[in-house]
C-alpha positions, 0 to 999 in steps of 0.5 A: 932448132929444126921445125917441129914435125909433131906439135901437141897443144893442150891435149887431153883424153878422157874415157868417161870419168877417167883422164888418160891425158891432161893438158899435154903440150909437146913438140918433137923436132925433125931428125931427132929421137925422142924417148917418151918414158913412164910407168904402165898406165902413164898414157904413152900408148894413149898419146900415140893412138891419138897422134896416129888416128887410132883414137881421138883426143877429147880436147886440144890439137895435134899437128904432124908437119903442120897438118891437123890429125883430125881435119887432115886425117888422110894426110897425117896418117900417110906421114906417120908410121907405127910399130905397136907393142903387140906382135901382130901378123897374119900366119898364112902370109909370107914376109914379102906378101905382108909388106906388099899388102901393107903398101896397099893398106897405106895407099901406096902402089905395091912395089916388090923392089921396095919390099925386097929392099926392106927385107934385106935391111931387116935381115929377113930376105932369106925368109921372104917366102916362109910363112910368117908363123914360122919366124922367131919372135925377133924376126916377127918384131923386125917385120913389124918395123919393116911394115911401118916403113913401107910408105916412107913415113916422116915420123915413126913411133916405136912403142916398146920395140924391143920388149921380150927380145934378147940382148943381141937383137936389142942392140941390132934394133938400136943400130937400125933405129940410128940408121933410120934417123940418119936417113931423115926419119924422126922417131918417137920411142917408148920403152921400159928399158931406160938403158935404151933411152939413155943410149938412143935419145936426143931428148927425154920426156917423162909422162906420169898419170897423163901429165908430162913431168919434164921434157929435156935434152938427155945431156942436160938432164943428166948433167943437171943431176950430177951425172947420175944414170937416167934410171936413177933420175927417172925413178926419183922423179916418178917417186916424187910425183907419187909422193913417195920417198926416194929409194 
C-alpha cells in the first residue's frame, strides 16, 4: 500500500446543534481513485470543504501529504484541486482567460502554454477565445476540471463531476479521470451515479448521516456480497442504516 495522500483523524463538523460529520477516520492513498458515496445530506460536500479549506472542522485533524490543513493551509491548498458540483464561471472571460486568471488565484505564474495544453486535453481549444457564456453545459463542466488542474494538484476532488451531462460526455469524462490517475493524480470522486463508482473506483467509502458505514476495495466489497451490483449493495447498506427493510 502506498503512503496516504489524505489522512482524516476523528474529524467532526457541527453547525450549532446539527452534526454534519461525526468522528470520521479516512485515508486515501497515492494514485488511487476513491469514490465517496452517500445520499443527499450525508456530509460528502462538508468533508470536501473541510479538506480544501472552504470550511474548518469542529474537531479532529486533516493532513494532505503530511501537512495539516489548518496549520499549513497555504501548502495544502496548493496541493489540492477541487471541481465543485455547481457550474460557476465568469460569462465575460474566454476559456483561455479563465485558466490564466485561475493560475494567478492559485499562486502560479500565468503560463499560456500550460493553459493551451489544458484546453487541448479537454477538447476546448477551438473555443479558447469564445465567451464562456456561449459554451454548452458539458463544455463548461470540462472547463471546471481544467481550472482545477492549473496548479498541478497532487489530490483532486471531483464533486458530482458528471451531474446533468449526457451519456457520451460522461464516458469522455471517465476517460479523462483515468488519464489523470495514470499521470499520478490521486482522485476523490463523489457521485450519485453508482455505475460511475463501479467503473472507476479502486476503493469505495459510503457516508451516511455524517458517519462512514464502510471503506473497502471495490473488488472485495462486491465479492463479499456474492457478485451483486454496487447499486444493490449501496441501497441495502443505506436502508439498513436507516432501519428500513431492504427493498
